[in-house]
C-alpha positions in Angstrom: 0.1 -4.4 3.4 1.1 -3.4 6.9 2.7 -0.3 8.6 5.9 -0.5 10.5 7.4 2.2 12.7 10.8 1.7 14.5 13.2 3.7 16.4 16.9 2.8 17.3 19.4 4.5 19.5 17.0 6.0 22.3 18.3 6.3 25.8 15.0 5.8 27.6 12.6 4.3 25.0 10.0 3.4 27.6 9.5 7.1 28.6 8.6 8.0 25.0 6.3 5.0 24.4 3.2 7.1 24.2 4.8 9.6 21.6 6.1 6.9 19.5 2.9 4.9 19.4 1.1 8.2 18.4 3.4 8.4 15.5 2.8 4.8 14.5 -1.0 5.5 14.7 -0.6 7.8 11.7 0.0 4.6 9.6 -3.1 2.7 11.0 -5.0 3.5 7.7 -2.7 0.9 6.2 -3.6 -1.9 8.6 -6.6 -1.7 11.0 -6.5 -5.3 12.2 -4.1 -5.2 15.1 -1.4 -3.0 16.6 1.7 -4.4 18.3 4.5 -2.7 20.2 7.8 -3.9 21.5 10.0 -1.8 23.7 13.8 -2.8 24.2 16.8 -1.3 25.8 17.5 1.2 23.2 14.5 1.1 20.8 10.9 0.6 19.9 9.2 -1.4 17.3 5.5 -1.0 16.4 3.6 -2.9 13.9 0.2 -2.1 12.4 -1.3 -5.2 10.8 -3.5 -6.0 7.9 -4.1 -9.7 8.2 -3.7 -11.6 4.8 -1.8 -14.9 5.9 -2.1 -16.4 9.4 -5.1 -14.3 10.2 -5.6 -15.7 13.8 -2.0 -16.1 14.9 0.2 -13.7 13.0 0.4 -10.7 15.2 3.7 -8.8 15.1 6.3 -7.9 16.6 7.2 -11.5 17.1 10.4 -12.6 19.0 12.7 -15.4 17.9 12.9 -18.7 19.9 15.7 -17.5 22.1 14.4 -13.9 22.4 17.3 -12.2 20.8 15.6 -11.0 17.6 12.5 -9.0 17.3 10.6 -9.0 14.0 8.1 -6.6 12.2 7.5 -7.0 8.4 5.6 -4.8 6.0 5.3 -7.4 3.0 4.4 -10.9 1.9 6.6 -13.9 1.7 5.3 -15.9 -1.2 7.7 -18.9 -0.7 7.3 -19.2 3.1 6.0 -22.7 3.0 9.1 -24.0 1.1 11.4 -22.1 3.5 9.7 -23.4 6.5 10.6 -26.9 5.5 14.3 -25.9 5.4 14.2 -25.2 9.2 12.3 -28.2 10.6 13.9 -27.7 14.0 12.6 -24.3 14.6 9.6 -23.8 16.7 7.2 -21.5 15.0 4.9 -19.4 17.1 2.5 -18.4 14.4 1.2 -19.3 11.1 2.3 -16.1 9.6 4.5 -16.1 6.4 6.8 -13.4 7.8 7.8 -15.2 11.0 10.3 -17.6 9.1 12.5 -14.6 8.5 13.8 -15.1 12.0 15.6 -18.4 11.6 16.9 -17.6 8.1 20.6 -16.4 7.7 20.1 -14.4 4.6 17.5 -12.0 3.3 18.0 -12.9 -0.5 16.3 -16.4 0.1 13.0 -14.5 0.4 10.5 -14.2 -2.5 8.4 -11.2 -1.7 7.9 -7.4 -1.7 10.3 -5.8 0.4 13.8 7.0 7.3 15.3 9.0 8.7 17.8 10.5 11.3 17.6 12.9 14.3 20.2 13.3 16.9 21.0 10.2 18.8 18.4 7.9 17.2 17.4 6.6 13.7 13.6 6.3 12.9 12.1 4.0 10.2 8.4 4.1 9.0 6.3 2.7 6.1 5.3 6.3 5.2 6.6 9.9 5.7 3.6 11.0 7.6 4.8 9.1 10.7 8.2 10.8 10.7 7.4 14.4 10.2 6.6 15.3 13.9 9.7 13.3 15.1 12.4 13.9 12.6 14.3 17.0 11.5 15.5 15.3 8.4 14.1 12.4 6.3 15.4 10.2 3.5 14.0 7.4 1.5 15.3 4.0 2.6 16.7 2.3 -0.5 14.8 -0.8 -1.6 16.8 -4.0 -1.6 18.9 -2.9 1.2 19.7 -3.9 4.7 20.3 -1.5 7.7 23.1 -2.2 10.2 22.4 -0.3 13.5 26.1 -0.9 14.7 27.6 1.5 12.1 24.3 3.1 10.8 25.1 1.8 7.3 23.1 0.2 4.5 24.2 -2.5 2.1 22.4 -4.1 -0.7 21.5 -7.6 -0.7 19.3 -7.6 -4.0 21.6 -7.0 -7.0 20.6 -8.9 -10.1 22.8 -8.7 -13.1 20.1 -7.3 -15.1 20.2 -4.0 -13.2 23.6 -3.4 -14.8 21.9 -2.7 -18.0 21.1 1.0 -17.4 24.8 2.0 -16.8 27.0 3.6 -19.3 29.9 1.3 -18.7 31.2 -0.8 -21.7 30.5 -4.1 -19.8 27.0 -3.1 -19.0 24.5 -5.9 -19.2 22.7 -5.5 -22.6 21.1 -8.8 -23.6 21.8 -9.9 -27.3 19.4 -12.8 -27.6 15.7 -12.9 -28.4 13.3 -12.7 -25.5 11.8 -16.1 -24.5 8.2 -15.6 -24.7 7.2 -18.9 -23.3 9.2 -18.1 -20.2 7.7 -14.7 -19.8 4.2 -16.3 -20.0 5.1 -19.0 -17.6 6.6 -16.6 -15.2 3.5 -14.3 -15.4 1.3 -17.4 -14.6 3.5 -18.3 -11.6 3.6 -14.7 -10.4 -0.3 -14.5 -10.3 -0.6 -18.1 -8.8 1.6 -17.6 -5.9 -0.2 -14.2 -4.9 -3.4 -16.2 -4.5 -2.3 -17.8 -1.1 -4.5 -15.3 0.6 -6.6 -16.4 3.6 -9.2 -13.4 3.0 -11.4 -12.5 0.1 -9.5 -11.3 -3.0 -10.1 -9.7 -6.4 -8.6 -8.1 -9.3 -8.4 -4.5 -10.8 -9.7 -4.5 -14.3 -9.7 -1.6 -16.9 -9.9 -3.7 -20.0 -6.2 -3.2 -21.0 -4.0 -6.0 -22.1 -2.0 -6.4 -19.0 -4.7 -6.3 -16.3 -6.9 -8.5 -18.5 -4.3 -11.2 -18.7 -3.7 -11.0 -15.0 -7.6 -11.3 -14.3 -7.8 -14.1 -16.7 -5.1 -16.2 -15.0 -6.6 -15.3 -11.5 -10.0 -16.4 -12.6 -8.8 -19.6 -14.0 -6.7 -20.3 -10.8 -9.6 -19.4 -8.5 -11.8 -21.8 -10.3 -9.4 -24.6 -10.2 -8.7 -24.2 -6.4 -12.4 -23.8 -5.4 -13.4 -26.8 -7.7 -10.8 -29.0 -6.1 -12.3 -27.9 -2.6 -15.6 -28.6 -3.8 -14.8 -32.1 -5.1 -13.0 -32.8 -1.7 -16.0 -31.8 0.2 -18.3 -33.9 -2.0 -16.2 -37.0 -1.6 -16.0 -36.7 2.1 -19.9 -36.4 2.1 -20.1 -39.6 0.1 -17.7 -41.4 2.4 -19.4 -40.4 5.5 -22.1 -42.2 7.2 -22.9 -40.0 10.1 -24.3 -36.8 8.9 -27.0 -35.4 11.0 -30.5 -35.2 9.4 -31.2 -31.8 7.8 -34.4 -29.9 8.7 -37.3 -30.1 6.3 -38.7 -26.9 4.8 -41.5 -27.4 2.2 -41.9 -31.0 2.8 -38.8 -32.2 0.7 -35.7 -33.3 2.3 -32.7 -31.0 2.2 -29.6 -33.2 2.0 -26.2 -32.1 2.9 -25.2 -32.7 -0.8 -27.8 -30.1 -1.9 -26.1 -27.4 0.5 -22.7 -27.8 -1.4 -22.2 -24.5 -3.1 -20.7 -24.1 -6.4 -17.1 -22.7 -6.4 -16.7 -19.0 -6.0 -15.7 -16.7 -9.0 -13.1 -13.9 -9.1 -14.4 -10.5 -8.3 -13.2 -7.7 -10.7 -13.4 -3.9 -10.2 -13.4 -0.9 -12.4 -13.9 2.9 -11.9 -14.4 5.7 -14.4 -16.4 8.4 -15.6 -19.7 7.5 -17.3 -19.4 5.7 -20.6 -15.5 6.0 -20.4 -13.3 3.6 -22.5 -12.1 1.7 -19.4 -15.5 1.0 -18.1 -16.8 -0.2 -21.4 -13.6 -2.4 -22.0 -13.7 -3.8 -18.5 -17.3 -4.8 -18.8 -16.7 -6.7 -22.0 -13.5 -8.5 -20.5 -15.5 -9.3 -17.2 -18.2 -10.8 -19.2 -15.8 -13.0 -21.2 -14.0 -14.2 -18.1 -17.1 -14.6 -16.0 -15.9 -12.6 -13.2 -18.3 -11.1 -10.6 -17.7 -7.5 -11.9 -18.1 -4.3 -9.9 -18.3 -1.1 -11.8 -18.3 2.2 -10.2 -19.2 5.5 -12.1 -17.8 8.7 -10.7 -18.0 12.5 -11.6 -15.3 14.9 -12.1 -16.8 16.8 -8.9 -16.5 13.5 -6.8 -12.9 13.4 -7.7 -12.1 16.9 -6.7 -14.1 16.5 -3.5 -11.9 13.5 -2.6 -8.4 15.1 -3.0 -8.4 16.8 0.4 -9.4 13.6 2.2 -5.9 12.1 2.3 -2.2 12.9 2.2 -0.6 12.5 -1.2 2.7 13.6 -0.1 3.2 15.2 -3.5 1.7 18.0 -5.7 2.6 16.3 -9.0 -0.5 17.0 -11.2 -0.2 13.6 -13.0 0.1 11.7 -9.7 -2.8 13.4 -8.2 -5.1 12.8 -11.2 -4.2 9.1 -11.4 -4.4 8.7 -7.6 -7.8 10.1 -7.0 -9.9 7.4 -8.8 -7.9 4.5 -7.4 -8.5 5.9 -3.9 -12.2 6.1 -4.4 -12.2 2.7 -5.9 -10.3 1.3 -2.9 -13.0 2.5 -0.7 -15.7 0.7 -2.6 -13.5 -2.5 -2.6 -13.2 -2.5 1.1 -16.7 -1.8 1.7 -17.8 -5.2 0.0 -15.4 -7.1 2.2 -12.5 -7.7 -0.2 -9.0 -7.3 1.4 -6.6 -8.0 -1.3 -6.6 -7.2 -5.1 -4.2 -8.0 -8.0 -2.9 -5.1 -10.0 -0.8 -4.7 -13.1 1.7 -2.1 -11.9 5.1 -2.8 -13.3 4.2 -4.1 -16.8 4.9 -0.8 -18.4 8.3 -0.6 -16.8 9.2 -4.1 -17.9 7.9 -4.1 -21.3 8.5 -0.4 -22.2 4.7 0.3 -22.4 4.8 4.0 -21.7 4.1 6.2 -24.8 7.5 7.9 -24.6 9.2 4.5 -25.2 8.2 5.0 -28.9 10.9 7.7 -29.2 13.8 5.4 -28.2 16.4 5.9 -30.7 17.8 2.3 -30.6 17.3 -1.0 -28.8 20.1 -0.4 -26.3 18.6 2.8 -25.3 15.1 1.2 -25.0 16.5 -1.6 -22.7 18.5 0.8 -20.5 15.3 2.8 -19.9 13.4 -0.1 -19.0 16.0 -1.3 -16.5 16.1 2.2 -15.1 12.4 2.1 -14.6 12.3 -1.3 -13.0 15.0 -0.4 -10.5 13.1 2.6 -9.2 9.3 1.6 -9.0 9.1 3.3 -5.6 9.6 6.7 -7.1 6.7 6.7 -9.6 3.5 4.6 -10.3 4.0 1.8 -8.0 4.6 4.4 -5.1 1.4 6.2 -6.1 -0.5 2.9 -6.2 0.8 1.7 -2.9 0.0 4.9 -1.0 -3.5 5.3 -2.3 -4.7 1.7 -2.1 -3.3 1.3 1.5 -5.1 4.4 2.6 -8.3 2.3 2.8 -6.7 -0.4 3.3 -6.8 -3.0 0.7 -3.4 -4.8 0.0 -2.6 -4.7 -3.8 -0.3 -7.1 -4.8 1.5 -6.1 -7.9 2.2 -9.0 -10.1 5.8 -8.7 -11.1 8.2 -10.6 -13.4 11.1 -8.2 -12.7 13.5 -11.1 -11.7 13.0 -13.1 -14.7 11.8 -10.8 -17.6 14.3 -8.9 -19.7 13.4 -7.4 -23.0 15.9 -8.3 -25.7 16.3 -7.1 -29.1 13.3 -5.0 -28.7 11.3 -4.2 -31.8 
């Protein structure tokens, strides 16, 4: 939900500041709220910000207390409040969820979503477009890895045992017990709940399918619970207060402060499609059942064709272009009404084998191995497509994942 651009190994970084900031500017579509730049002895770190948590104080890059570490993060840390409690002696400079990375010793404590070379320097960026003018060769930075600038090596910090399940080795991790459906449901609920810590307006993408309908249902319930609690708290404070100023009179009847208490807000849901498409009809019915504030956008094929040249897909894959264009148009609409973060269902087909070709799996072991393979590489397929297109606007799409807790076992 942000853009980062970094260079390490420069001899005179200050002299190239303007050029490097120009490279970072190509990521500003991801994060228009603020730009920050740090120039060190051998490197430059630029951060483009989309504020979700710590809206007023969370600008980056941010320095550690002693000034030895400089931090810029593209992601959300969902357990940042719990981790802050583990370092009570540290003097935080912001309310951002990301700053707590500085006093932590290891990255694998974090619960969140977490390049290229040219002679003498290594460049890093959230998207390829920031690197093409500066680098002769580009490679994809592997997810779950840490880069060491001393020897220019990467090492993996996230390696769950489940990931062994796609290997051909005799000791590959292939579960033999039945899936715990209760645990899967509880994990999904927790995954949705922790992503609603946003300080800005949020919503949910809704097409009427099973996966995003469940996510929207949980989000709608949690939104109502939190908002009702705030309503009750405000009402209780009103009843306990004796110093409210008199309210103006309009039509002669007194308007009390209690009368101005608004009902708790509802979840906003969003859908896009061609006229009378199945997604629009199913989403409309689901939104009515969940009582969400539903936003429906009808497009034509021609509008989709017109939109393709408006942004860089960084791919010519027909399936990706077809799937990306409506999401791009929907993201523009979502931003226009002031929503900054949406929940999406990306990842469910990878975890549960929901793609049509999974029906051709010859046996349970093959089914499981393919699920693990897809979970290990979301950055190469649908999740990458969704990330790039949604953040062009930008709207932060928080993909509800159960990847650390869900392994299908004895699939039928």
